[in-house]
N, C-alpha and C positions, 0 to 999 in steps of 0.2 A: 766565491760561491759557485757551486756546480749548477749547470743547467738541468732542469727537470725533464725527463723523457716523457713527453706528452702521450706516447703510445701506451705507456704503462699507467700514467696518471693524467687522464684527460682533464682539461680545465672544467671547473663546475660552471654550468650556465645558470644565470639568474632566472628564477622562476617568474613567469608572468603573474602579476597579481590579478586575482579574480575579484572583480568588484561586485559580483552578484550577491545579494543578501535575500534569503527567502523570508516570506512573511506569511505566517499562518493566521488566518482570521480568528478573532476571539469573540466578536459580537455578531448577532444576527444581521444579515444583509452586508456584512463586511466581506471584502474580496482581497485576495492576495496571490502573488506569484510563489509557487512552491519550489520550482527548480529552474535551472538554467535553460532547460529545453522548452520552457514556455507554458508548462502546466499551471493552471490557475484554479483556485478554490473559492467558492462563495458559500458562506455559512448560512443555512436556512433554519436549523434548529440546534441549539446547544445541547451537547450530551451530558451525561452524568459522571461525576467524579473526575479523577485526573489520570486514571490508568488508560493506557493505549496498547493495542496489539503490537507484536514484534514479528519480524520475518520468521516464517515457519509456523506461526499460529494459524489455526483454522478460524476464519471469520464467517459469520452468518449475516448476509446482507439482502436487502431488497434494492433493485436498481432499475433504472430506466435510461436508455440511451436514445438521444435525439440529435438531429442536425441542429445547427444554430437557429434555423428558422422554425424549429419545433417539430419537424417531421420525425415520428417515432421509427426506430429501426431495430430496437431490442428492448425487452423488458421481462422481468419475472413477476411483476406486480399483478398482472391480470390473472395468472393461475393460482395465486395465493401461496405458492411454495417458495420460501426463502432459498437463496443460493448459498451454498457452502463452498468456500475456496480456501486454499492454503496460500498465504502470502509468500511470494517469492517463487512459487512453483507453478501455480495455475496461470493460464494465459488470459482468462477472462478478467477484465479490469486491470490488466498488467500495467497499462500506461498511467493508471491513477494510483499506483502503489505508493508513491511518495506522500500522497494525501491520506490514503487509507491507514498508513502507519501513525498518523497523528489524530485519527478520529477517536472519540470517546463513545462509550455505549449509549445508544439512543440518538446519537447525532445524525442529522440529515444535512448533506452538503451537495453542491453541484460542482463537478469538476469540468473545466473547459479545457479540452485537449486540442492543441494546435495541429495544423496539417503535417508538420514534420514528425509528429508522433502517430498520426492516424494511418500512415502507410501500412503499418503492421496490422492494424485493426481491420482494415478492409478485407484481409484474407479470412478473418473469422466471421464477418458479417457480409454475406454476398449482397451485391447491389450498391454498396457504399463506394463513393468516389474516393480514390486514394489521397486526394488533396483536400478533403473536406474537414472543416473544424467541427468538433463534436462536443456534446455535453452529456455527462453522466450524472444523474441524480442518484445518490447512494445514501441508504439508511443503514447504519451499523447496528444490527439488532443485538449481537453478542459475539463473543469469541472465546475460544478455548486454547489454553496454552498446550502446545504439542512439543514433547521432548523426545529426541532420538536417544534412547537409553544406551545403546552400544556404539553410537556414532558411526553406524554403517547403514542405516535405513532399515535394518532388520526388525527391530523392536521399537515401536513408537508408543509413547505414553501420552494420553490426552487427559489433562487435568480438568475435570468437570466442575468441581467445587473445591476451592482452596480452604483447607482446614485451618482453624484458629489454634489448634493444638500444637504445642512445641515438641511433644514427645513423638519419636519415630518408632515404628515397629522393630522388634529385635528378632534374631533367629528363633525359629520355632513358634513365633506368634502367628495366630490365624488372622488374616486380613481379608475383608470383604470390600 
């Protein structure tokens, strides 16, 4: 047998096994780790149905950010105006994204963000210590499916109500 030239065909390294297993809470007051970075979620109120938003969807939320000791540093609940963000694009609540993607309509959860993730948050909220552990209480009010029609960001379609009709409009049909 000939020797294999390892410069052309380097040996395959065995992948290290990742023993992390995420746990998404299913019952009120249940808590679980969502990702390897230490993000945790505590379920306060169970949402409706089984549908969840996806990356690129526009979600409407109420949120309150506090330090672990309860000191408030950010909230939209006082002004009564829900916050609209696009999952995967907006920086607000970015560190909670793994949890937001598993929330159902009407769900209220608390996300515990460890210090290794809060370094980026301290830039957005002046006065925060970069090594502080934070909590975000988030209520998912609703979300809209957003589709990039041309896959270039030029034309975006937001689905406000999903039709139960199976028929699609044809050329020369008038659509409202």
